[in-house]
C-alpha angles and dihedrals in degrees: 000000000000125000115269116224108217123190112208130192115196139134121270095267120171087220090060097041096096091055094042092050095046097250089117114046141192113215110238097018141082124197134214110195125210121196119196129191094257137012089235090066090053091050093049098047092043092048093047104035110010092231101170138043092229130017150157113265138190109257090220096049092046093050093049090051094051092047089053094052094254103144102169090120136038122202133222122209096258115121111196095179129039121161136166108244105202082097096059098073108099132189135178113272092250095050117127090214115112106152136050086238086064092071093075107110094016138117111247129185126219129182093218129356085222097054107124094227092057091048090058094044094050090046090050093047092054096041101042107019107036095241108133128201092258094049092074132058104228123207122192126205144107114307097218099004135057111265133347127199128233115240096204134058109248129220098184115198118248112281098024113126115208119169131178130227120199105160098073140008116271088246091064091050090049095051089046092055093246089117129043098203145349126223109204140143088221127043130171104268092204091066089053092046091050095051096239091116138021143180112278093233113059093201098034090154095064090046089054096048090047091052088051092049091052099039110021088228129136096181115246114230105169140019136184124260134192123208110256097238090049090051095047093049093048110031092169093062100074093062094042091051091054091051093046095048088048093051091050091050090050089053092050092050091047090053093043092051097039110129092187096075140011098244093169123049095243121102117238090002094130091052093047092045090050090054093049094048088053090049090053095052100266097297114051091182108044123181125204132068103266095051087052105034096108094048094047092045091051090050095049090050090054093045092051093048093050095053099255099118126067089203130009115266132206119218093250091060093066101064141062104261093228090058096052101069094054089089129041128196 
C-alpha cells in the first residue's frame, strides 16, 4: 500500500501541534497542514470549494448540510474547539441589561443564525432562562463589517422574527442604541478594552462553571470532516485520524500540566491547569461519540428547534461508522 498524501486545514491549536509537527504519525499517510487566519475562512472555503482532504468545520454548518442530504463530507468525532458561550453576549457599556433573562423583548444581533455559538446561546436561553426564540427580535448582519450571508437554508419556526441589516455593522447599531445586544463568537476586542462595550454577564465564568456542573456539557463548536471521496478511497483513514488527533491532544495536556518545567511563560499555569483537568473529569476535551453523546444530542435538539435542520438527526448519523468504535464510554 502506498503512502496517502493528505491536506489538512485547521487552526493552530496546541492540542493538534504534535500531529502537525510530525511527532504523532499515521502509518500510511503524510500530512500537509494549512493554517488560515480564522476558522470561519476554513469553513467558507471548504463549504464552497472543498479545498482540503481534511478540515475543521462548524458543527452547525455540518449538521445543516447532512440534514439537507449534502454528503460531500463525513465527520469524525474529533472536536478541535469547544467553548462555553455565556460569555459571548455583548452589550453597550451603558446598557441596563445584567442577566440573560433581560434579553426577553429586546433586539439582538447575530452574525449568522447558523453560527454554532448562537445556536448554543439561544438553546440555553430557552432551557435555562425562560427566554424563547419568539421572545426576542433577532437581527442578522455582519458584526464589524456590512452584511454577512447565511450558509444554510433556514426554515424558521412560527413566531420567530429574524430581520436583516445591510446598511451598517451590528456594532454600529449597538452603539447607536438600535440593538440591545449582540450574540457572537467573535467581538472586537478594542471595544471591550476601551470600555464602550462589555459582556452582558459580569461574572460569566461563574455562570459557565455552573452550567457545566448542572449539565456536564462543554459546548462543542467545531468538528473535523473528511472529503467524501477521500474517505471512500481510504476507509481506514477515519479511525486512524481519530487515534492520531487524540494522541496529539494527550501530549498537549501532558505538557500543559507538567510540574517538572515551565513549558509556557505563565507562572503557576501547570498547577491551575491540573486543577481544571481534575474538575472536568480528567479530560476536559474528550473525543469520541459516547463521551459526547449528550452534548451532541442537546445541540441537535437546539438546531432542529431553530430551523437549521431539514430533518432531525441522531448523533450517530454525523460520523463515519469506522470512526465511532475507536472510543468506548
